[in-house]
C-alpha positions as CSV (number, residue, x, y, z in Angstrom):
1,X,4.5,58.5,-4.4
2,X,2.2,59.3,-7.4
3,X,-1.2,61.0,-7.2
4,X,-2.8,57.7,-7.9
5,X,-1.0,56.0,-5.0
6,X,-1.9,58.8,-2.7
7,X,-5.6,58.5,-3.6
8,X,-5.5,54.7,-3.0
9,X,-3.6,55.2,0.3
10,X,-6.3,57.7,1.5
11,X,-9.0,55.1,0.8
12,X,-6.9,52.4,2.6
13,X,-6.5,54.6,5.6
14,X,-10.2,55.5,5.8
15,X,-11.1,51.8,5.5
16,X,-8.6,50.8,8.2
17,X,-9.9,53.5,10.5
18,X,-13.4,52.1,10.0
19,X,-12.3,48.6,10.9
20,X,-10.3,49.7,13.9
21,X,-13.2,51.9,14.9
22,X,-15.4,48.9,15.1
23,X,-12.9,47.2,17.4
24,X,-12.8,50.4,19.5
25,X,-16.6,50.5,19.9
26,X,-16.7,47.0,21.2
27,X,-13.7,47.6,23.4
28,X,-15.8,50.2,25.2
29,X,-18.3,47.6,26.2
30,X,-18.1,45.8,29.5
31,X,-17.1,42.2,28.5
32,X,-16.9,39.0,30.3
33,X,-14.6,36.3,29.0
34,X,-17.6,34.6,27.4
35,X,-18.3,37.8,25.5
36,X,-14.7,38.2,24.4
37,X,-14.4,34.5,23.3
38,X,-17.9,33.9,21.8
39,X,-19.8,37.1,21.8
40,X,-22.3,35.9,24.3
41,X,-23.8,33.7,21.6
42,X,-25.8,36.6,20.2
43,X,-24.9,36.6,16.5
44,X,-27.8,37.0,14.0
45,X,-28.0,34.8,10.8
46,X,-26.5,37.5,8.5
47,X,-23.4,38.1,10.7
48,X,-23.0,34.4,11.4
49,X,-23.1,33.5,7.7
50,X,-21.0,36.4,6.4
51,X,-18.3,36.2,9.1
52,X,-18.1,32.4,8.7
53,X,-17.5,32.6,5.0
54,X,-15.3,35.7,5.0
55,X,-13.0,34.2,7.6
56,X,-13.1,30.9,5.6
57,X,-12.1,32.3,2.2
58,X,-9.4,34.6,3.4
59,X,-6.8,36.4,1.3
60,X,-6.3,33.4,-1.0
61,X,-9.8,34.0,-2.5
62,X,-8.4,37.2,-4.1
63,X,-4.8,36.2,-4.4
64,X,-4.0,32.4,-4.3
65,X,-7.1,31.1,-6.2
66,X,-7.0,33.6,-9.1
67,X,-3.2,33.1,-9.2
68,X,-3.7,29.3,-9.6
69,X,-6.2,29.9,-12.5
70,X,-4.0,32.5,-14.1
71,X,-1.0,30.1,-14.2
72,X,-2.5,28.0,-17.0
73,X,-5.1,25.4,-18.1
74,X,-4.0,22.8,-15.6
75,X,-3.9,25.3,-12.8
76,X,-7.4,26.5,-13.8
77,X,-8.7,22.9,-13.6
78,X,-7.1,22.5,-10.2
79,X,-8.8,25.7,-9.1
80,X,-12.2,24.5,-10.4
81,X,-12.0,21.2,-8.5
82,X,-10.8,22.9,-5.4
83,X,-13.8,25.3,-5.6
84,X,-16.1,22.3,-6.1
85,X,-14.6,20.6,-3.0
86,X,-15.0,23.7,-1.0
87,X,-18.6,24.1,-2.0
88,X,-19.5,20.6,-1.1
89,X,-17.6,20.9,2.2
90,X,-19.3,24.2,3.0
91,X,-22.8,22.7,2.4
92,X,-22.1,19.5,4.4
93,X,-20.6,21.6,7.2
94,X,-23.8,23.7,7.6
95,X,-26.0,20.6,7.2
96,X,-24.2,18.1,9.4
97,X,-22.3,20.2,12.0
98,X,-23.7,23.7,12.5
99,X,-27.0,23.0,14.3
100,X,-25.8,20.1,16.4
101,X,-22.6,21.9,17.4
102,X,-24.6,25.0,18.5
103,X,-26.8,23.0,20.8
104,X,-24.2,20.5,22.0
105,X,-21.6,23.1,23.0
106,X,-24.2,24.7,25.2
107,X,-25.4,21.4,26.7
108,X,-21.9,20.3,27.4
109,X,-20.9,22.7,30.2
110,X,-21.5,25.8,27.9
111,X,-18.2,25.2,26.1
112,X,-16.7,28.4,24.6
113,X,-13.9,26.9,22.5
114,X,-13.6,23.8,20.3
115,X,-10.9,22.4,22.6
116,X,-13.1,22.9,25.7
117,X,-16.1,21.4,23.9
118,X,-14.1,18.2,23.1
119,X,-12.8,18.0,26.7
120,X,-16.2,18.4,28.1
121,X,-17.9,16.2,25.5
122,X,-15.6,13.3,26.3
123,X,-15.4,13.8,30.1
124,X,-11.7,14.3,30.0
125,X,-10.8,15.0,33.6
126,X,-7.1,14.9,32.8
127,X,-7.6,17.8,30.3
128,X,-5.2,16.2,27.8
129,X,-7.7,16.8,25.0
130,X,-7.9,20.5,25.8
131,X,-4.2,21.0,25.9
132,X,-3.4,18.9,22.8
133,X,-6.2,20.6,20.9
134,X,-5.1,24.1,21.8
135,X,-1.5,23.3,20.8
136,X,-2.5,21.9,17.4
137,X,-4.7,24.9,16.8
138,X,-1.9,27.3,17.7
139,X,0.6,25.6,15.5
140,X,-1.5,25.4,12.3
141,X,-3.2,28.7,12.8
142,X,0.2,30.4,13.1
143,X,1.1,29.0,9.7
144,X,-2.3,29.9,8.3
145,X,-1.9,33.5,9.7
146,X,1.6,33.7,8.2
147,X,0.0,33.2,4.7
148,X,-2.4,36.1,5.4
149,X,0.5,38.3,6.6
150,X,2.3,37.4,3.4
151,X,-0.7,38.3,1.3
152,X,-1.0,41.7,3.0
153,X,2.7,42.4,2.3
154,X,2.3,41.5,-1.3
155,X,-0.6,43.9,-1.5
156,X,1.3,46.9,0.0
157,X,4.4,46.0,-1.9
158,X,2.6,45.8,-5.3
159,X,0.4,48.9,-4.8
160,X,2.8,51.3,-3.1
161,X,6.2,49.8,-3.8
162,X,6.9,49.5,-0.1
163,X,9.8,47.0,0.6
164,X,8.4,43.6,1.5
165,X,9.5,43.5,5.1
166,X,8.0,47.0,5.9
167,X,4.8,46.1,4.0
168,X,4.7,42.9,6.2
169,X,5.1,44.9,9.4
170,X,2.2,47.3,8.4
171,X,-0.1,44.4,7.6
172,X,0.6,42.6,10.9
173,X,0.2,45.8,12.9
174,X,-3.2,46.6,11.4
175,X,-4.6,43.1,11.9
176,X,-3.4,42.8,15.5
177,X,-4.7,46.2,16.5
178,X,-8.4,45.5,16.3
179,X,-8.2,41.9,17.4
180,X,-6.7,43.2,20.6
181,X,-9.4,45.8,21.0
182,X,-12.7,44.1,20.6
183,X,-12.6,40.4,20.7
184,X,-15.1,38.0,19.1
185,X,-17.8,40.6,18.4
186,X,-15.4,43.0,16.8
187,X,-14.0,40.3,14.6
188,X,-17.4,39.0,13.6
189,X,-18.8,42.4,12.7
190,X,-15.7,43.5,10.8
191,X,-15.9,40.2,9.0
192,X,-19.5,40.9,8.1
193,X,-18.6,44.2,6.4
194,X,-15.5,42.8,4.9
195,X,-17.6,39.9,3.4
196,X,-19.9,42.4,1.7
197,X,-16.9,44.3,0.2
198,X,-15.3,41.0,-0.9
199,X,-18.5,39.9,-2.6
200,X,-19.2,42.9,-4.7
201,X,-15.5,43.4,-5.7
202,X,-14.8,39.9,-6.9
203,X,-18.1,39.8,-8.8
204,X,-17.5,43.1,-10.6
205,X,-13.9,42.4,-11.8
206,X,-14.5,39.5,-14.3
207,X,-17.4,41.4,-15.9
208,X,-15.1,44.4,-16.3
209,X,-12.4,42.3,-17.9
210,X,-14.8,40.6,-20.3
211,X,-16.3,44.0,-21.4
212,X,-12.8,45.2,-22.3
213,X,-12.0,42.2,-24.6
214,X,-11.9,42.5,-28.3
215,X,-14.0,40.2,-30.5
216,X,-11.0,38.0,-31.3
217,X,-10.1,37.8,-27.6
218,X,-13.6,36.7,-26.8
219,X,-13.4,34.0,-29.4
220,X,-10.1,32.8,-28.0
221,X,-11.5,33.0,-24.4
222,X,-14.4,30.7,-25.5
223,X,-12.0,28.1,-26.8
224,X,-9.9,28.4,-23.6
225,X,-12.9,28.0,-21.4
226,X,-14.0,24.9,-23.4
227,X,-10.6,23.3,-22.8
228,X,-10.6,24.3,-19.1
229,X,-14.1,22.9,-18.4
230,X,-13.2,19.6,-20.2
231,X,-12.6,18.2,-16.7
232,X,-12.4,14.4,-17.4
233,X,-8.7,13.4,-17.5
234,X,-7.5,12.1,-20.9
235,X,-3.8,12.0,-20.4
236,X,-3.0,15.1,-22.5
237,X,-0.6,17.8,-21.4
238,X,-3.6,20.0,-20.4
239,X,-5.4,17.3,-18.5
240,X,-5.7,17.2,-14.8
241,X,-5.0,13.8,-13.2
242,X,-7.4,11.7,-11.2
243,X,-5.2,11.9,-8.2
244,X,-5.2,15.7,-8.6
245,X,-9.0,15.7,-8.8
246,X,-9.4,13.6,-5.6
247,X,-6.9,15.9,-3.8
248,X,-8.6,19.1,-4.9
249,X,-12.0,17.8,-3.9
250,X,-10.5,16.7,-0.6
251,X,-10.4,20.4,0.5
252,X,-14.0,19.9,1.4
253,X,-13.1,17.5,4.2
254,X,-11.3,20.3,6.1
255,X,-14.5,22.3,6.9
256,X,-15.5,20.0,9.8
257,X,-12.3,20.8,11.6
258,X,-11.8,24.5,11.0
259,X,-12.2,26.2,14.5
260,X,-12.4,29.7,13.1
261,X,-15.4,28.7,10.9
262,X,-17.3,26.4,13.2
263,X,-17.0,28.7,16.2
264,X,-19.5,30.9,14.3
265,X,-22.0,28.1,14.6
266,X,-21.5,28.1,18.3
267,X,-22.1,31.8,18.5
268,X,-25.4,32.1,16.6
269,X,-28.3,33.2,18.9
270,X,-30.6,30.3,18.2
271,X,-30.2,26.9,16.6
272,X,-33.3,27.5,14.3
273,X,-31.4,30.4,12.7
274,X,-28.9,28.1,11.2
275,X,-31.0,27.4,8.1
276,X,-31.3,31.0,6.9
277,X,-27.6,31.5,7.7
278,X,-26.8,28.5,5.6
279,X,-28.7,29.9,2.5
280,X,-26.8,33.2,2.8
281,X,-23.5,31.4,3.2
282,X,-24.0,29.1,0.2
283,X,-25.0,31.9,-2.2
284,X,-22.0,34.0,-1.1
285,X,-19.6,31.2,-1.4
286,X,-20.8,29.9,-4.8
287,X,-20.6,33.2,-6.5
288,X,-17.3,34.4,-5.0
289,X,-15.4,31.1,-5.7
290,X,-16.3,31.0,-9.4
291,X,-15.9,34.7,-9.9
292,X,-12.4,34.4,-8.3
293,X,-11.5,31.6,-10.8
294,X,-12.8,33.7,-13.8
295,X,-10.6,36.6,-12.6
296,X,-7.6,34.4,-13.1
297,X,-8.7,32.9,-16.4
298,X,-9.8,36.3,-17.9
299,X,-6.8,38.1,-16.5
300,X,-4.5,36.3,-19.0
301,X,-6.0,38.5,-21.7
302,X,-5.4,41.7,-19.9
303,X,-2.0,41.0,-18.3
304,X,0.3,38.8,-20.4
305,X,2.9,37.9,-17.7
306,X,3.5,38.4,-14.0
307,X,6.5,37.6,-11.8
308,X,4.0,36.5,-9.1
309,X,0.8,35.1,-10.5
310,X,-0.9,35.6,-7.1
311,X,-0.9,39.3,-7.7
312,X,-3.1,39.1,-10.8
313,X,-6.2,40.5,-9.0
314,X,-4.2,43.4,-7.6
315,X,-2.7,44.3,-11.0
316,X,-6.0,44.0,-12.8
317,X,-7.8,46.3,-10.4
318,X,-5.1,49.0,-10.7
319,X,-5.2,48.7,-14.5
320,X,-9.0,48.7,-15.0
321,X,-10.3,51.2,-12.5
322,X,-9.8,54.8,-11.5
323,X,-7.7,55.5,-8.4
324,X,-10.5,55.9,-5.8
325,X,-12.4,52.9,-7.1
326,X,-9.1,50.9,-7.1
327,X,-8.6,51.9,-3.5
328,X,-12.0,50.6,-2.5
329,X,-11.6,47.4,-4.5
330,X,-8.1,46.8,-3.2
331,X,-9.4,47.3,0.3
332,X,-11.4,44.1,-0.5
333,X,-8.0,42.2,-0.6
334,X,-7.1,43.6,2.7
335,X,-10.6,42.7,3.9
336,X,-10.1,39.1,2.8
337,X,-6.8,38.9,4.6
338,X,-8.0,40.6,7.8
339,X,-11.2,38.6,8.0
340,X,-9.3,35.3,8.3
341,X,-6.2,36.4,10.1
342,X,-8.2,38.1,12.9
343,X,-10.4,35.1,13.4
344,X,-7.5,32.7,13.5
345,X,-5.5,34.7,16.0
346,X,-8.6,35.1,18.2
347,X,-9.4,31.4,18.1
348,X,-5.8,30.3,18.7
349,X,-5.2,32.8,21.5
350,X,-8.5,32.1,23.4
351,X,-7.8,28.3,23.1
352,X,-4.5,28.9,24.7
353,X,-5.7,31.2,27.5
354,X,-8.9,29.2,28.3
355,X,-7.6,25.7,27.8
356,X,-3.8,25.8,28.6
357,X,-3.1,28.8,30.8
358,X,-6.2,28.4,33.0
359,X,-5.4,24.7,33.6
360,X,-1.7,25.4,34.4
361,X,-2.7,28.1,36.9
362,X,-5.1,25.7,38.6
363,X,-2.4,23.0,38.8
364,X,0.5,25.3,39.9
365,X,-1.1,28.1,41.9
366,X,-4.3,26.2,42.9
367,X,-6.3,29.2,41.9
368,X,-8.7,29.9,39.0
369,X,-7.9,32.7,36.5
370,X,-10.3,35.7,36.5
371,X,-12.1,36.8,33.3
372,X,-9.9,39.9,33.0
373,X,-6.8,37.8,33.4
374,X,-7.8,35.3,30.7
375,X,-8.6,38.2,28.3
376,X,-5.1,39.7,28.9
377,X,-3.4,36.3,28.4
378,X,-5.4,35.9,25.1
379,X,-4.2,39.3,24.0
380,X,-0.6,38.6,24.8
381,X,-0.9,35.3,22.9
382,X,-2.1,37.2,19.9
383,X,1.1,39.2,20.0
384,X,3.3,36.1,20.4
385,X,1.6,34.2,17.6
386,X,1.7,37.2,15.3
387,X,5.5,37.6,15.8
388,X,6.0,33.9,14.9
389,X,3.7,34.3,11.9
390,X,5.7,37.4,10.9
391,X,8.9,35.4,10.9
392,X,7.4,32.6,8.8
393,X,6.1,35.1,6.3
394,X,9.5,36.8,5.8
395,X,10.0,34.3,2.9
396,X,8.5,36.5,0.2
397,X,8.8,33.6,-2.4
398,X,6.4,31.3,-0.5
399,X,3.1,30.5,-2.1
400,X,0.0,31.9,-0.3
401,X,-2.1,29.1,-1.8
402,X,0.3,26.3,-0.7
403,X,0.7,27.7,2.9
404,X,-3.1,27.8,3.2
405,X,-3.4,24.3,1.8
406,X,-0.9,22.9,4.3
407,X,-2.6,24.6,7.4
408,X,-6.0,23.7,6.1
409,X,-4.9,20.0,5.8
410,X,-3.5,19.9,9.3
411,X,-6.5,21.4,11.0
412,X,-9.0,19.4,8.9
413,X,-7.2,16.1,9.6
414,X,-6.8,16.8,13.3
415,X,-10.3,18.1,14.2
416,X,-12.5,17.1,11.3
417,X,-13.3,13.5,12.3
418,X,-13.5,14.1,16.0
419,X,-15.8,17.1,15.7
420,X,-18.1,15.5,13.1
421,X,-18.5,12.1,14.7
422,X,-18.7,13.5,18.2
423,X,-22.0,14.9,17.2
424,X,-23.4,11.6,15.9
425,X,-22.1,8.8,18.1
426,X,-22.4,7.9,21.8
427,X,-19.7,5.2,21.6
428,X,-16.7,7.4,21.2
429,X,-14.5,8.3,24.2
430,X,-11.6,10.5,25.2
431,X,-8.9,7.9,24.3
432,X,-10.2,7.7,20.7
433,X,-10.5,11.5,20.5
434,X,-6.9,12.1,21.7
435,X,-5.6,9.5,19.3
436,X,-7.6,10.9,16.4
437,X,-6.3,14.5,16.9
438,X,-2.7,13.3,17.3
439,X,-2.9,10.9,14.3
440,X,-4.5,13.6,12.1
441,X,-1.9,16.3,12.9
442,X,1.1,13.9,12.7
443,X,0.0,12.3,9.5
444,X,-0.2,15.8,7.9
445,X,3.3,16.7,8.9
446,X,4.8,13.4,7.9
447,X,3.0,13.3,4.6
448,X,4.1,16.9,3.8
449,X,7.7,16.8,4.9
450,X,8.6,13.1,4.9
451,X,6.8,11.0,2.4
452,X,7.0,13.6,-0.4
453,X,10.7,13.1,-0.5
454,X,10.3,9.4,-1.2
455,X,7.8,9.2,-4.1
456,X,6.0,11.5,-6.6
457,X,2.8,9.7,-5.7
458,X,2.7,11.3,-2.3
459,X,3.3,14.7,-3.7
460,X,0.1,14.4,-5.8
461,X,-2.2,13.3,-3.0
462,X,-3.2,16.2,-0.7
463,X,-2.2,15.3,2.9
464,X,-5.8,15.9,4.2
465,X,-7.0,12.7,2.4
466,X,-4.7,10.3,4.3
467,X,-4.8,12.5,7.4
468,X,-8.6,12.5,7.6
469,X,-9.0,8.8,6.9
470,X,-6.3,7.7,9.4
471,X,-7.7,10.0,12.1
472,X,-11.2,8.6,11.6
473,X,-9.9,5.1,11.9
474,X,-8.0,5.9,15.1
475,X,-11.1,7.6,16.5
476,X,-13.3,4.5,16.2
477,X,-10.7,1.7,16.7
478,X,-9.2,3.2,19.8
479,X,-12.6,4.1,21.3
480,X,-13.8,0.5,20.7
481,X,-10.6,-1.0,22.3
482,X,-10.8,1.3,25.4
483,X,-14.5,1.2,26.2
484,X,-13.9,-0.7,29.4
485,X,-11.5,2.1,30.7
486,X,-14.4,4.6,30.7
487,X,-16.3,4.7,33.9
488,X,-20.0,3.9,33.9
489,X,-20.7,7.3,35.4
490,X,-19.0,9.1,32.5
491,X,-20.8,6.9,30.0
492,X,-24.1,7.8,31.6
493,X,-23.4,11.5,31.7
494,X,-22.2,11.5,28.0
495,X,-25.3,9.6,27.0
496,X,-27.6,12.0,28.9
497,X,-25.9,15.0,27.3
498,X,-26.3,13.5,23.8
499,X,-30.0,12.7,24.4
500,X,-30.5,16.3,25.7
501,X,-28.9,17.6,22.5
502,X,-31.2,15.5,20.4
503,X,-34.2,16.7,22.4
504,X,-33.3,20.4,22.0
505,X,-32.7,19.9,18.3
506,X,-36.2,18.5,17.9
507,X,-37.6,21.4,19.9
508,X,-35.8,24.0,17.7
509,X,-37.5,22.4,14.7
510,X,-40.9,22.5,16.3
511,X,-42.9,25.7,15.6
512,X,-44.7,25.2,18.9
513,X,-41.5,24.8,21.0
514,X,-41.0,26.9,24.1
515,X,-38.6,29.3,22.3
516,X,-41.0,29.9,19.4
517,X,-44.0,30.3,21.8
518,X,-42.0,32.9,23.8
519,X,-41.2,34.9,20.6
520,X,-44.9,34.9,19.6
521,X,-45.9,36.2,23.1
522,X,-43.2,38.9,22.8
523,X,-44.4,39.9,19.3
524,X,-48.0,40.2,20.5
525,X,-47.0,42.3,23.5
526,X,-45.1,44.7,21.3
527,X,-48.0,45.0,19.0
């Protein structure tokens, strides 16, 4: 190992110790299951915003997206439209979902997970919604986590020359370690620090590349950018198709159904803190997405060819910066990976423990699971899902971007419509909800692995588009056809909960509300 590699390794170890240390600090606290799953709903706006966006963007922000832009003009255009879709989706998610979900999950039996919220919201005494939701979350999050494991392996392999399988084992071990230790608060706070590191790193790199370019390269770059940002399709070889544009923009639909993102909305301390959190999140997301694309576009002028285009950021950092600085900046790649994988593993494992295991124990043993027992089941589930994700990630030729795209499409189709419209309509019911989740998940799988073998048209249309539309149709059509099957008692309770949610929303917007008045009194007392 060279002196440079040793220096980078030391920085990595210090960074990882810091992350695991956060998990250890929170593991020393006395936690209930509610604390482990949702942090006791005590997150402040900064942690809510940064952890939501850091867990959202994941390793593909520093690997998959720059790699797509690095691959050529058509790839750059796909990256730009994908970024636009993500920006629109992020904004709509904060505007349409965040505040209502924070209030409604508390009103609806203090739901701690997305699957429990849906079960409680639709008065599903059979618990089918909870079980189906938890299974879908586990399936697609395992695939999503596999992409993050693969990204971590590429990082260790590229920087240290470690064989891919051993690099993969190291990445999985690190991520699992602090998820097991501290639960939701550890994950959220580590994501906060990792989001800060990701932000400054991805912003600095394109400026550094541009500063190194010669006058001739800058002129050529200007021409390249002009061609890339000529976004209207014209049928040329460098043009991006209308179907491609629609598919790329379709990424935005996924936000409404991303449990690892929207669970942050549920954990913020007060609903009125959503607005400042949204502003922080939108600034962070806008700057990091386009900086990531510029890394790929500019990187062509620094590195002429790569066997794996998704390593362009890693190679650029090693080429442009001294060893210690490289170590810090490459830690941002690890941060991006960890900030998503930890969130996904936690959400999937707690969904299984709270919404599958606890129900099975009640049915079989006729006894409720204790908080301690649920936390241990969640931890065991993390290990199991990580092992499955490890096996999936063993294919080192798989595309990180495409794995994320598939998992994103599956989750967005399955949960997007039912989460979004459950916050705005009283007329939906459990039959429509179950149908919507199933149709969204199945459509994604069939579109990806069945219809793409039949026609090139299906390959071009991102599976989230048909999945989201068909799931929405199933939600409303089945709910309408089965209205008579819902008892009047359940209709009344659902209506009352909805009205309570609306009332609390109005109170949170009112400066003279009870919460605001209490804060004024506290401030005066402190003064």
